[in-house]
N, C-alpha and C positions, 0 to 999 in steps of 0.2 A: 665894706666894699669887696665885692667878689668879682674877680676877673676870670672869664672862661674862654675857651677856644671859640673861634668864629672870625676868620679872616675877612671875608667879604660878604658873608651871609650870617644873619643873627639867629638861626634856628635854635642853637644850643642855649644861648642867653635867654631867648624868648620863652622857650618851653621850660627851662629850669626856673626862670624868674617867676613865671605865672604859677607853676606848680608849687613853688616855695612861698608864694604870696609876697614876693619882693615889693618894695615901695616904688622903686625906680628900675627900669630895664632899659639898657642902652644897646642899640643894635646898629650895624653899619647902614641899614636902609633908612634910618631916621636920624639925621644930624641933631645933636643935642645942644642945649643952651645951659651952661653951668649955672646961670642965675635961676633958671627954672628948677634945676635939681636942688639947689640950696633952698629955694622957696618951699619945695615939697618937704624937705627935711625940717625946716623951721616951723612950718605949718603943723606938721605932726607933733613936734615938741610942744607947741602952743596948746595942742589938744591933749597933752599928758602922755604922749608916746615918747619914751626916753631913748628910743633907738630907731633906726631906719636901715633897711637892707637895700643896697644898690648892686645890681648885677650888670656887668658890662662885657660885651663881646670884645675880644682883643682888637677887632677892627672898627669899633665904635669911634666916631669922630665928631668934633664940635662943628657947629655951623661955621662956615668960613674958615675951616681948619682941615687938618689932615690926620690920618691915623698915626699912632705912636709906633715908631719903628726903632728897634734896638740896634740893628746893623743891617748891612746888605753885603753879602758875600759876592765875589766876582761871578757874574752870570747867574745869580740866584734871585729869587723873589725876596722882597723885604722880609726881615725877621720881625714880625709884629710882637708886641708885648710891652707892658709897662703902663698901659692905660689905667690900671687899678691904682698903682702908686701915685701917678700924676693926679688922678681925680681925688684920691684920698687927701693929698696935700692941699689941693684947691678947696675942697669941701671944708677941711679943718680950718684953713686960713679965713674962709668967708663966713663960717658959721660959729667958729669957736668951739665946736664939738669934737671931742677926741674921735678920730677915725682910724679904723684898723683895716688892713688889706689882707686878703688871701687870694692867691693865684692858684686855681685848681689845675690848670694845664692838663697834663696826661693823668694826673691823679683821679680826675673825674671819670676815667674809664675803668676804675678799679672796683666799682660797686658789685655786690652780689647779684647774680641774675635772678629775675623773677620767673614765675612759671611761663609767662608770655614770652620772655626772652629765650628760655630753653626750648619751648615748642617752636618758636620762629626759627631758631638756629637749626633744629632738626629738619624742619620743612625746607629751609634753604639748602641744607646739605643734600637732602634726598633729591630735590629738584635739580641741583647742579650735577649730581651723578646721573640722573635721567638724561640731562642734556648731553653729557659726554657719551653715554650709551647710544643716543640718537645721532651722534656726530654733529651736534649743533654747537659750534664754537663761536668765539667773538661775541658772546652774549653774557649778560649777568642776570642773576635771579633778583627779583624785586617783589615787594608786596604791594599789590593793588587790591586792598581789602574787598572781599575775603580771599582772593586768589593770589598764589605765588606764580609769577610768570617770567618768561625770558624777555629781556630787553636788549636789543643790539647795543654794543658798546658805543658805537657811533652816535646813536640817539641819546644814550645816557650821558655822554660827555659833550654834547653840542652846545650847551649853554650853562651858565651859572644859575642855580635855582635859589634865588633870593626870596626873602620873606615878602609876600604881597601885603601891602599896607592895609588892604581891606579884608585880610584873612580873618577867619573866625577867632583865631587865637589872639590876634592884635585887638580885635573888637572886644573880646572877652576881657583882656587885660585892661583896656580903657574903661569898660563897664565896672570893673572891680576897683577902679581908682588908681591903678598902677600908672605912673608917669613914665613917659618916654623922653622926658627932658625937652620936649618941643612945644609945650604950652597947649597942645590939643588935648581933648578928652577930659 
């Protein structure tokens, strides 16, 4: 059981889960059914697979349920977290399989940069300096492959960018047999 960041959008869990060929990926956009998750794990075991990997965004939530919140400070957003531990306990109780949990949190930001990461950082930095030199403020740099461009902050923050359920990555995950705990695919 791997818990990753992802309050209201499952991009990190989806991309990490598909890249790591997880067996179950849970994202806020698709409410899960714990029975479907356990069925996936038990089906894998019946086929000789002695382990399963479940990746969950911290904002994943069960059907007819809510996100797991640790606390809510005065005037603050809910502090999400704990979905990994809660799911691990439920999975172990329902399947009888030992279940371990890791919460990556900010640790997931600590990986070594790839050549793509380094080049993109240089491109972003150079573009930001150009924007300042051009006196273009209240914008951010963004990658719209293959171009780095300026996006007004007002546009960048006008809505939450959640995972489209018909996105190529979701479809690819389903084609690979990755479960979203919803019974589809």
